[in-house]
Backbone as a printed PyTorch tensor [residue, N CA C, xyz], in Angstrom:
tensor([[[-44.0470,  44.8350,  10.3310],
         [-43.8240,  46.2550,  10.3460],
         [-44.8760,  46.9150,   9.4540]],

        [[-45.4660,  48.0350,   9.9120],
         [-46.5150,  48.6550,   9.1050],
         [-45.9550,  49.2420,   7.8020]],

        [[-46.8510,  49.3170,   6.7990],
         [-46.4470,  49.8490,   5.4940],
         [-46.2280,  51.3590,   5.5230]],

        [[-46.8450,  52.0350,   6.4510],
         [-46.7260,  53.4920,   6.4720],
         [-47.0210,  54.0530,   7.8530]],

        [[-46.6740,  55.2780,   8.0140],
         [-46.9210,  55.9800,   9.2600],
         [-48.2980,  56.6160,   9.1820]],

        [[-49.1330,  56.3430,  10.1640],
         [-50.4830,  56.8910,  10.1770],
         [-50.6660,  57.7050,  11.4540]],

        [[-50.8530,  59.0090,  11.2660],
         [-51.0880,  59.9070,  12.3900],
         [-52.3450,  60.7000,  12.0660]],

        [[-53.2990,  60.6710,  12.9680],
         [-54.5490,  61.3770,  12.7130],
         [-54.3860,  62.8720,  12.9380]],

        [[-55.2720,  63.6420,  12.3310],
         [-55.2500,  65.0910,  12.5170],
         [-55.4620,  65.4590,  13.9740]],

        [[-56.2800,  64.6860,  14.6740],
         [-56.5340,  64.9750,  16.0910],
         [-55.2530,  64.8420,  16.9160]],

        [[-54.4460,  63.8340,  16.5980],
         [-53.1810,  63.6360,  17.3040],
         [-52.2170,  64.7780,  16.9880]],

        [[-52.1450,  65.1860,  15.7280],
         [-51.2820,  66.3020,  15.3530],
         [-51.7300,  67.5970,  16.0210]],

        [[-53.0280,  67.8060,  16.0620],
         [-53.5560,  69.0170,  16.6980],
         [-53.2420,  69.0240,  18.1950]],

        [[-53.3970,  67.8680,  18.8400],
         [-53.0680,  67.7710,  20.2660],
         [-51.5790,  68.0020,  20.5100]],

        [[-50.7440,  67.4680,  19.6220],
         [-49.2960,  67.6550,  19.7560],
         [-48.9430,  69.1350,  19.6570]],

        [[-49.5110,  69.8230,  18.6860],
         [-49.2400,  71.2510,  18.5280],
         [-49.6900,  72.0280,  19.7560]],

        [[-50.8490,  71.6770,  20.2760],
         [-51.3710,  72.3520,  21.4670],
         [-50.4610,  72.1330,  22.6730]],

        [[-49.9940,  70.9150,  22.8500],
         [-49.0950,  70.6090,  23.9680],
         [-47.7490,  71.3090,  23.8170]],

        [[-47.2610,  71.3940,  22.5970],
         [-45.9930,  72.0890,  22.3630],
         [-46.1030,  73.5760,  22.6870]],

        [[-47.2130,  74.1840,  22.3020],
         [-47.4250,  75.6000,  22.6270],
         [-47.5200,  75.7800,  24.1370]],

        [[-48.2510,  74.8830,  24.8110],
         [-48.3700,  74.9690,  26.2720],
         [-47.0060,  74.7900,  26.9440]],

        [[-46.2090,  73.8560,  26.4500],
         [-44.8730,  73.6300,  27.0200],
         [-43.9880,  74.8520,  26.8300]],

        [[-44.0910,  75.4590,  25.6750],
         [-43.3160,  76.6690,  25.4150],
         [-43.7110,  77.7660,  26.3860]],

        [[-45.0050,  77.9130,  26.6100],
         [-45.5020,  78.9410,  27.5230],
         [-45.0050,  78.6820,  28.9500]],

        [[-45.0040,  77.4310,  29.3710],
         [-44.5200,  77.0830,  30.7120],
         [-43.0390,  77.4190,  30.8510]],

        [[-42.2620,  77.1030,  29.8270],
         [-40.8270,  77.3870,  29.8860],
         [-40.5590,  78.8880,  29.9770]],

        [[-41.3080,  79.6740,  29.2160],
         [-41.0980,  81.1180,  29.2130],
         [-41.6220,  81.7480,  30.5020]],

        [[-42.8530,  81.3810,  30.8970],
         [-43.4560,  81.9760,  32.0920],
         [-42.7170,  81.5910,  33.3650]],

        [[-42.1480,  80.3880,  33.3940],
         [-41.4490,  79.9130,  34.5870],
         [-40.0370,  80.4380,  34.7160]],

        [[-39.5510,  81.0840,  33.6850],
         [-38.1780,  81.5960,  33.7050],
         [-38.1380,  82.8640,  34.5510]],

        [[-37.3260,  82.8820,  35.5730],
         [-37.2080,  84.0250,  36.4750],
         [-35.9800,  84.8470,  36.1190]],

        [[-36.0240,  86.1220,  36.4910],
         [-34.8390,  86.9460,  36.2560],
         [-33.7150,  86.4650,  37.1660]],

        [[-32.5090,  86.5650,  36.6740],
         [-31.3510,  86.0680,  37.4110],
         [-30.8500,  87.1270,  38.3950]],

        [[-30.3660,  86.6760,  39.5480],
         [-29.7850,  87.6390,  40.4850],
         [-28.5080,  88.2430,  39.9060]],

        [[-28.2340,  89.4690,  40.2960],
         [-27.0190,  90.1350,  39.8030],
         [-25.8070,  89.6030,  40.5640]],

        [[-24.8300,  89.1570,  39.8450],
         [-23.5980,  88.6930,  40.4710],
         [-23.7210,  87.3100,  41.0850]],

        [[-22.5990,  86.8120,  41.5360],
         [-22.5530,  85.4810,  42.1530],
         [-22.9670,  85.5810,  43.6240]],

        [[-23.6820,  84.5660,  44.1210],
         [-24.0580,  84.5930,  45.5340],
         [-22.8400,  84.3600,  46.4320]],

        [[-22.9070,  84.9450,  47.5930],
         [-21.8260,  84.7350,  48.5720],
         [-22.0520,  83.3810,  49.2400]],

        [[-21.0170,  82.5460,  49.2540],
         [-21.1190,  81.2420,  49.8970],
         [-19.9170,  81.0200,  50.7950]],

        [[-20.0940,  80.1050,  51.7410],
         [-18.9930,  79.7860,  52.6520],
         [-17.9210,  78.9610,  51.9530]],

        [[-18.3180,  78.2620,  50.8910],
         [-17.3660,  77.3780,  50.2140],
         [-16.6900,  78.0420,  49.0220]],

        [[-17.1560,  79.2090,  48.6390],
         [-16.5810,  79.8810,  47.4810],
         [-17.1000,  79.3560,  46.1540]],

        [[-18.2280,  78.6690,  46.1750],
         [-18.7850,  78.0880,  44.9570],
         [-19.7790,  79.0240,  44.2690]],

        [[-19.7670,  80.2820,  44.6470],
         [-20.7360,  81.2350,  44.1080],
         [-20.6950,  81.3710,  42.6030]],

        [[-19.4990,  81.4180,  42.0210],
         [-19.3750,  81.5390,  40.5640],
         [-19.9530,  80.3170,  39.8590]],

        [[-19.6920,  79.1320,  40.3930],
         [-20.2310,  77.8990,  39.7890],
         [-21.7530,  77.8790,  39.8790]],

        [[-22.2820,  78.3420,  41.0000],
         [-23.7400,  78.3920,  41.1630],
         [-24.3320,  79.3790,  40.1570]],

        [[-23.7050,  80.5280,  40.0160],
         [-24.1960,  81.5320,  39.0660],
         [-24.1760,  80.9920,  37.6400]],

        [[-23.1210,  80.2860,  37.2570],
         [-23.0530,  79.6920,  35.9130],
         [-24.1310,  78.6290,  35.7260]],

        [[-24.3620,  77.8310,  36.7630],
         [-25.3830,  76.7850,  36.6980],
         [-26.7700,  77.4070,  36.5080]],

        [[-27.0890,  78.4380,  37.2930],
         [-28.3950,  79.0910,  37.1970],
         [-28.5570,  79.7540,  35.8270]],

        [[-27.5030,  80.3620,  35.3180],
         [-27.5440,  80.9590,  33.9820],
         [-27.7840,  79.8790,  32.9320]],

        [[-27.1330,  78.7340,  33.0970],
         [-27.3420,  77.6120,  32.1760],
         [-28.7740,  77.1060,  32.1960]],

        [[-29.3640,  77.0470,  33.3880],
         [-30.7660,  76.6270,  33.4880],
         [-31.6780,  77.5950,  32.7410]],

        [[-31.4440,  78.8710,  32.9340],
         [-32.2560,  79.8830,  32.2540],
         [-32.1130,  79.7590,  30.7400]],

        [[-30.8930,  79.6000,  30.2860],
         [-30.6470,  79.4510,  28.8500],
         [-31.3170,  78.1810,  28.3190]],

        [[-31.2290,  77.1060,  29.0790],
         [-31.8590,  75.8500,  28.6770],
         [-33.3700,  75.9650,  28.5690]],

        [[-33.9860,  76.6560,  29.5270],
         [-35.4440,  76.8350,  29.4850],
         [-35.8440,  77.6190,  28.2380]],

        [[-35.1080,  78.6830,  27.9400],
         [-35.4300,  79.4780,  26.7550],
         [-35.2070,  78.6790,  25.4650]],

        [[-34.1700,  77.8410,  25.4580],
         [-33.9090,  76.9930,  24.2930],
         [-35.0360,  75.9740,  24.1020]],

        [[-35.5140,  75.3910,  25.1990],
         [-36.6330,  74.4460,  25.1080],
         [-37.8960,  75.1390,  24.6160]],

        [[-38.1330,  76.3540,  25.0940],
         [-39.3000,  77.1030,  24.6390],
         [-39.2100,  77.3600,  23.1410]],

        [[-38.0350,  77.7420,  22.6710],
         [-37.8530,  78.0050,  21.2480],
         [-38.0220,  76.7270,  20.4320]],

        [[-37.4920,  75.6160,  20.9380],
         [-37.6300,  74.3370,  20.2310],
         [-39.0970,  73.9130,  20.1570]],

        [[-39.8410,  74.1150,  21.2320],
         [-41.2620,  73.7680,  21.2310],
         [-42.0280,  74.6240,  20.2270]],

        [[-41.6880,  75.8950,  20.1580],
         [-42.3430,  76.7870,  19.1940],
         [-42.0340,  76.3400,  17.7700]],

        [[-40.7770,  76.0060,  17.5150],
         [-40.3750,  75.5490,  16.1810],
         [-41.0830,  74.2420,  15.8210]],

        [[-41.1480,  73.3150,  16.7680],
         [-41.8290,  72.0350,  16.5190],
         [-43.3100,  72.2490,  16.2640]],

        [[-43.9240,  73.1460,  17.0080],
         [-45.3400,  73.4410,  16.8180],
         [-45.5910,  74.0060,  15.4230]],

        [[-44.7060,  74.8800,  14.9630],
         [-44.8130,  75.4270,  13.6110],
         [-44.6750,  74.3060,  12.5790]],

        [[-43.7680,  73.3740,  12.8330],
         [-43.5960,  72.2320,  11.9360],
         [-44.8300,  71.3530,  11.8730]],

        [[-45.4410,  71.0990,  13.0170],
         [-46.6600,  70.2860,  13.0640],
         [-47.7820,  70.9900,  12.3010]],

        [[-47.8980,  72.3010,  12.4930],
         [-48.9260,  73.0600,  11.7660],
         [-48.6880,  72.9690,  10.2580]],

        [[-47.4190,  73.0140,   9.8510],
         [-47.0900,  72.8800,   8.4330],
         [-47.4680,  71.5160,   7.8820]],

        [[-47.2100,  70.4750,   8.6610],
         [-47.5790,  69.1150,   8.2420],
         [-49.0890,  69.0070,   8.0750]],

        [[-49.8270,  69.5660,   9.0300],
         [-51.2880,  69.5120,   8.9440],
         [-51.7940,  70.2630,   7.7070]],

        [[-51.1870,  71.4080,   7.4250],
         [-51.5880,  72.1870,   6.2470],
         [-51.2650,  71.4310,   4.9590]],

        [[-50.0690,  70.8550,   4.9000],
         [-49.6790,  70.0830,   3.7140],
         [-50.6030,  68.8900,   3.5120]],

        [[-50.9750,  68.2410,   4.6080],
         [-51.8680,  67.0880,   4.5330],
         [-53.2410,  67.5070,   4.0080]],

        [[-53.7410,  68.6280,   4.5050],
         [-55.0360,  69.1260,   4.0300],
         [-54.9720,  69.4870,   2.5550]],

        [[-53.8840,  70.1360,   2.1480],
         [-53.7220,  70.4860,   0.7350],
         [-53.6760,  69.2380,  -0.1440]],

        [[-52.9400,  68.2180,   0.3220],
         [-52.8520,  66.9680,  -0.4420],
         [-54.2160,  66.2960,  -0.5280]],

        [[-54.9530,  66.2690,   0.5800],
         [-56.2970,  65.6910,   0.5660],
         [-57.1840,  66.4050,  -0.4500]],

        [[-57.1180,  67.7330,  -0.4650],
         [-57.9410,  68.5040,  -1.3960],
         [-57.5500,  68.2330,  -2.8460]],

        [[-56.2410,  68.1360,  -3.1120],
         [-55.7840,  67.8620,  -4.4860],
         [-56.1950,  66.4610,  -4.9340]],

        [[-56.0840,  65.4820,  -4.0210],
         [-56.5070,  64.1210,  -4.3680],
         [-58.0030,  64.0670,  -4.6260]],

        [[-58.7610,  64.7530,  -3.7670],
         [-60.2160,  64.7550,  -3.9370],
         [-60.6190,  65.4010,  -5.2570]],

        [[-59.9250,  66.4530,  -5.6570],
         [-60.2840,  67.1120,  -6.9150],
         [-59.8120,  66.3160,  -8.1310]],

        [[-58.8100,  65.4730,  -7.9610],
         [-58.2820,  64.6900,  -9.0830],
         [-59.1050,  63.4260,  -9.3490]],

        [[-59.7980,  62.9300,  -8.3430],
         [-60.5770,  61.7070,  -8.5080],
         [-62.0130,  62.0390,  -8.8820]],

        [[-62.5890,  61.2390,  -9.7450],
         [-63.9780,  61.4680, -10.0970],
         [-64.8630,  60.9730,  -8.9540]],

        [[-66.0530,  61.4850,  -8.8650],
         [-66.9510,  61.2250,  -7.7420],
         [-67.2760,  59.7510,  -7.5770]],

        [[-67.4520,  59.0420,  -8.6580],
         [-67.8090,  57.6180,  -8.5630],
         [-66.7540,  56.7980,  -7.8610]],

        [[-65.4830,  57.1780,  -8.0110],
         [-64.4010,  56.4430,  -7.3500],
         [-64.5890,  56.4460,  -5.8340]],

        [[-64.9150,  57.5960,  -5.2770],
         [-65.0770,  57.7110,  -3.8290],
         [-66.2910,  56.9280,  -3.3480]],

        [[-67.3030,  56.8140,  -4.1710],
         [-68.5190,  56.1000,  -3.7740],
         [-68.3390,  54.5930,  -3.9180]],

        [[-67.7260,  54.1210,  -5.0180],
         [-67.6220,  52.6920,  -5.2730],
         [-66.3390,  52.0730,  -4.7500]],

        [[-65.2710,  52.8130,  -4.5910],
         [-64.0020,  52.2440,  -4.1620],
         [-63.2960,  51.5730,  -5.3260]],

        [[-62.2750,  50.7960,  -5.0180],
         [-61.4900,  50.1690,  -6.0650],
         [-61.9840,  48.7750,  -6.4120]],

        [[-62.8370,  48.2090,  -5.5780],
         [-63.3660,  46.8880,  -5.8590],
         [-62.4190,  45.7510,  -5.5400]],

        [[-61.3890,  46.0230,  -4.7780],
         [-60.4540,  44.9490,  -4.4390],
         [-60.9650,  44.1120,  -3.3170]]])
């Protein structure tokens, strides 16, 4: 088992981009709902209307979740950059050039 989780900035950036695109697809693909229940021969119009409303709600929920996840990924990337900068400023230059010698 690996000692730590290693995710590159490129992978995080791609994930954020895909999450934003997924959110856009969910929002853009959401259509306005018809007014009232459809007339059917079986009388299942109310169930169909509830199902379609549920689909619309689900799409909007997925879009919101993707937006939230994208914000989280951006935060991780920012925190990682800040940590890199703090580590770089805390170490003297020779350390980065020579390494630890192990």
